[in-house]
C-alpha positions as a Python dict, from the first residue, in 0.01 Angstrom:
ca = {
    (1, 'M'): (0, 0, 0),
    (2, 'D'): (-54, -379, -6),
    (3, 'M'): (248, -508, 171),
    (4, 'P'): (204, -881, 175),
    (5, 'L'): (181, -816, -234),
    (6, 'L'): (497, -621, -249),
    (7, 'A'): (676, -865, -20),
    (8, 'R'): (573, -1149, -224),
    (9, 'A'): (671, -954, -579),
    (10, 'W'): (997, -878, -405),
    (11, 'A'): (1067, -1232, -325),
    (12, 'V'): (973, -1342, -686),
    (13, 'L'): (1189, -1091, -824),
    (14, 'V'): (1457, -1116, -591),
    (15, 'D'): (1487, -1476, -699),
    (16, 'R'): (1480, -1424, -1056),
    (17, 'A'): (1768, -1159, -1031),
    (18, 'K'): (1963, -1454, -825),
    (19, 'A'): (1921, -1681, -1098),
    (20, 'G'): (1999, -1432, -1365),
    (21, 'G'): (1665, -1393, -1567),
    (22, 'V'): (1414, -1211, -1635),
    (23, 'I'): (1010, -1234, -1606),
    (24, 'T'): (740, -1133, -1797),
    (25, 'Y'): (459, -909, -1634),
    (26, 'A'): (209, -1184, -1680),
    (27, 'E'): (430, -1427, -1494),
    (28, 'L'): (493, -1190, -1223),
    (29, 'A'): (111, -1135, -1210),
    (30, 'L'): (20, -1477, -1159),
    (31, 'A'): (345, -1543, -936),
    (32, 'V'): (193, -1255, -671),
    (33, 'G'): (-169, -1365, -709),
    (34, 'L'): (-326, -1108, -970),
    (35, 'P'): (-364, -1319, -1257),
    (36, 'G'): (-504, -1140, -1549),
    (37, 'R'): (-361, -810, -1414),
    (38, 'Q'): (-21, -767, -1622),
    (39, 'R'): (-139, -454, -1740),
    (40, 'A'): (-162, -303, -1401),
    (41, 'I'): (133, -489, -1268),
    (42, 'H'): (362, -182, -1301),
    (43, 'R'): (162, 74, -1124),
    (44, 'I'): (30, -209, -843),
    (45, 'V'): (366, -349, -778),
    (46, 'L'): (696, -225, -975),
    (47, 'A'): (623, 162, -902),
    (48, 'P'): (574, 111, -552),
    (49, 'L'): (875, -120, -483),
    (50, 'C'): (1117, 106, -712),
    (51, 'R'): (990, 409, -477),
    (52, 'H'): (949, 268, -150),
    (53, 'V'): (1249, -59, -143),
    (54, 'C'): (1509, 32, -419),
    (55, 'A'): (1550, 415, -450),
    (56, 'P'): (1556, 464, -80),
    (57, 'R'): (1848, 160, -57),
    (58, 'S'): (2055, 278, -368),
    (59, 'F'): (1958, -72, -518),
    (60, 'P'): (1930, -131, -869),
    (61, 'D'): (1575, -76, -1050),
    (62, 'I'): (1426, -402, -1014),
    (63, 'A'): (1151, -327, -1251),
    (64, 'S'): (1431, -386, -1535),
    (65, 'L'): (1368, -757, -1465),
    (66, 'V'): (1032, -712, -1609),
    (67, 'V'): (987, -771, -1968),
    (68, 'R'): (673, -773, -2197),
    (69, 'K'): (625, -1150, -2307),
    (70, 'D'): (702, -1043, -2744),
    (71, 'T'): (1047, -914, -2646),
}
C-alpha cells in the first residue's frame, strides 16, 4: 500500500468534502500524480481508503465524492 499516495488522495478528498463538492475520477487521478489512470483509481486509492481509514473509524464513505465525468 502506497501511504504517500493515499495521504495525498485523502487530503484532496477531504478538501473537496469541506467545499461541498465532488471530483471526477480523472481529476483525482491527476491530483494524486496518476494522470491517465482514472480507470484504476478506485482499486488503487478509493478502496484502500475506505477499507483502512473510513470503515474502522465509522467515517462516511469518501468514495461517494468521486463521480464519472459524464454524470
